[in-house]
TIRO-25080 format. One line per 10 residues: their letters; for each residue y negated, x negated, z of C-alpha. Coordinates in nm, 2 decimals. Example, Ala and Ser with C-alpha at 12.3 -4.5 7.8 and 13.67 -1.06 7.14 Angstrom:
<sites>
AS) 0.45 -1.23 0.78; 0.11 -1.37 0.71
</sites>
This chain:
<sites>
MGLRELKAER) 1.81 2.21 -1.63; 2.00 2.29 -1.95; 2.35 2.19 -2.04; 2.23 1.89 -2.24; 2.00 1.76 -1.97; 2.28 1.80 -1.71; 2.52 1.61 -1.92; 2.27 1.33 -1.98; 2.19 1.31 -1.61; 2.57 1.29 -1.53
NRHRIAEVAL) 2.61 1.01 -1.78; 2.32 0.83 -1.64; 2.46 0.86 -1.28; 2.81 0.74 -1.39; 2.67 0.44 -1.57; 2.46 0.35 -1.27; 2.75 0.39 -1.03; 2.97 0.16 -1.23; 2.70 -0.10 -1.28; 2.62 -0.10 -0.91
DLFLTQGFDE) 2.98 -0.15 -0.82; 2.99 -0.45 -1.06; 2.67 -0.60 -0.93; 2.79 -0.57 -0.57; 3.14 -0.71 -0.64; 3.07 -0.99 -0.89; 2.70 -1.05 -0.88; 2.39 -0.93 -1.08; 2.37 -1.23 -1.31; 2.74 -1.24 -1.37
TTMEQIAERA) 2.76 -0.88 -1.48; 2.70 -0.82 -1.85; 2.58 -0.50 -2.02; 2.91 -0.51 -2.22; 3.11 -0.50 -1.90; 2.91 -0.20 -1.78; 2.95 -0.02 -2.10; 3.32 -0.09 -2.11; 3.38 0.01 -1.74; 3.16 0.33 -1.79
EVGSTTLYRY) 3.35 0.42 -2.10; 3.04 0.44 -2.32; 2.92 0.27 -2.63; 2.66 0.00 -2.61; 2.41 0.21 -2.80; 2.46 0.49 -2.53; 2.42 0.24 -2.25; 2.10 0.09 -2.39; 1.96 0.44 -2.46; 1.98 0.53 -2.09
FPSKDLIALE) 1.91 0.17 -1.96; 1.74 -0.09 -2.17; 1.81 -0.36 -1.91; 2.03 -0.44 -1.62; 1.71 -0.45 -1.40; 1.66 -0.09 -1.46; 2.01 0.00 -1.37; 1.98 -0.19 -1.04; 1.67 0.02 -0.96; 1.82 0.36 -1.05
PFRAGLALGE) 1.88 0.46 -0.68; 1.50 0.40 -0.63; 1.39 0.61 -0.92; 1.41 0.96 -0.78; 1.31 0.84 -0.44; 0.97 0.73 -0.56; 0.86 1.05 -0.72; 0.56 1.11 -0.50; 0.34 1.25 -0.79; 0.62 1.49 -0.87
ALRGRPAEEP) 0.64 1.59 -0.51; 0.27 1.66 -0.48; 0.26 1.86 -0.80; 0.55 2.08 -0.65; 0.35 2.17 -0.35; 0.18 2.52 -0.34; -0.18 2.50 -0.48; -0.31 2.71 -0.19; -0.17 2.48 0.07; -0.44 2.26 0.24
LAESLGAVVI) -0.44 1.91 0.08; -0.39 1.73 0.41; -0.06 1.94 0.46; 0.05 1.87 0.11; 0.00 1.50 0.16; 0.19 1.50 0.49; 0.48 1.69 0.33; 0.49 1.42 0.06; 0.49 1.14 0.31; 0.76 1.31 0.51
GVPGADFGDL) 0.97 1.44 0.23; 0.99 1.16 -0.02; 1.26 0.92 0.11; 1.20 0.61 -0.12; 1.55 0.61 -0.27; 1.86 0.82 -0.34; 2.07 0.63 -0.07; 2.42 0.79 -0.11; 2.62 0.56 0.10; 2.37 0.38 0.32
DRFARLRELV) 2.57 0.07 0.38; 2.62 0.03 0.00; 2.25 0.10 -0.06; 2.16 -0.18 0.20; 2.37 -0.43 0.00; 2.20 -0.33 -0.32; 1.86 -0.35 -0.15; 1.95 -0.71 -0.04; 2.06 -0.79 -0.40; 1.73 -0.65 -0.54
DRTPGPRAKL) 1.53 -0.85 -0.29; 1.69 -1.18 -0.38; 1.71 -1.13 -0.76; 1.38 -1.20 -0.94; 1.41 -0.97 -1.23; 1.50 -0.65 -1.04; 1.26 -0.74 -0.76; 0.96 -0.77 -1.01; 1.07 -0.44 -1.17; 1.08 -0.27 -0.83
WDLLAHSRDD) 0.72 -0.37 -0.78; 0.64 -0.23 -1.13; 0.82 0.09 -1.03; 0.62 0.11 -0.71; 0.29 0.05 -0.90; 0.38 0.33 -1.15; 0.47 0.56 -0.87; 0.14 0.49 -0.70; -0.06 0.56 -1.02; 0.13 0.87 -1.09
FAAALADRMG) 0.06 0.99 -0.74; -0.31 0.91 -0.78; -0.32 1.11 -1.10; -0.14 1.40 -0.93; -0.39 1.40 -0.65; -0.70 1.38 -0.89; -0.55 1.68 -1.07; -0.50 1.87 -0.74; -0.86 1.79 -0.63; -1.00 1.87 -0.97
RDPAEPEVAL) -1.18 1.53 -0.97; -1.19 1.21 -1.16; -0.93 0.97 -1.04; -1.19 0.69 -1.02; -1.41 0.87 -0.77; -1.40 0.68 -0.44; -1.28 0.98 -0.23; -0.99 1.04 -0.47; -0.89 0.68 -0.51; -0.92 0.60 -0.14
TALIAFGVWH) -0.72 0.92 -0.04; -0.45 0.82 -0.29; -0.43 0.47 -0.16; -0.42 0.57 0.21; -0.15 0.84 0.15; 0.06 0.60 -0.06; 0.01 0.33 0.21; 0.12 0.56 0.48; 0.43 0.66 0.29; 0.50 0.29 0.22
LAWDRWWAGD) 0.46 0.21 0.60; 0.69 0.49 0.70; 0.95 0.35 0.45; 0.92 0.00 0.59; 0.93 0.12 0.95; 1.24 0.32 0.87; 1.41 0.04 0.68; 1.35 -0.22 0.95; 1.44 0.01 1.24; 1.73 0.23 1.34
RSVEHAAVAR) 1.85 0.38 1.01; 2.06 0.64 1.19; 1.73 0.82 1.26; 1.62 1.03 0.96; 1.34 0.89 0.74; 1.14 1.21 0.79; 1.14 1.17 1.17; 1.00 0.81 1.14; 0.73 0.95 0.90; 0.64 1.22 1.14
TLLAELSRVP) 0.60 0.98 1.43; 0.39 0.75 1.22; 0.16 1.04 1.11; 0.12 1.14 1.47; 0.02 0.78 1.56; -0.22 0.76 1.28; -0.39 1.08 1.37; -0.53 0.89 1.67; -0.62 0.57 1.48; -0.99 0.53 1.39
VIIPAAQA) -1.05 0.41 1.04; -1.30 0.13 1.00; -1.47 0.10 0.66; -1.59 -0.24 0.57; -1.97 -0.27 0.61; -2.19 -0.38 0.31; -2.35 -0.71 0.37; -2.73 -0.72 0.36
</sites>
């Protein structure tokens, strides 16, 4: 990462941190973009260049944690595909948590605020589509082929289930441990394919 990119990432992080503090102390709807810019000591133009909306700022901690496609592209090409998929399910945490208690409060805010909640579903859909594209590239196949599409949906679904289990359970246990346990359980589960009706 060059100096310019590093500076941009630092600015992005600082803006997000300031905004998240404001969201958690005074509320999402009550926080304005102008307040965020002022508190982050950036101009409005700079703020909007990094974040066109408050919704996107609220979702910043989720952004890097949903990079399943990027994680798959980073796996060694000679690694068996099942191992690569397992590494992605185990290694992609779903969010950049930082302070877990603070993140839990942010997650609650996102869950009860329609705009960010809808954008989170958009972010998940984009992540799923990018992961499917990375998988198709890795397999050297068309993304629309049933084997590719179903493999992508299953792997993404397993990752999502691991995240949900971790979030609903004991968060002092690492996400990776929950994902490993789930993968071990699923290795013994028969998959039932719906039958075509005559």
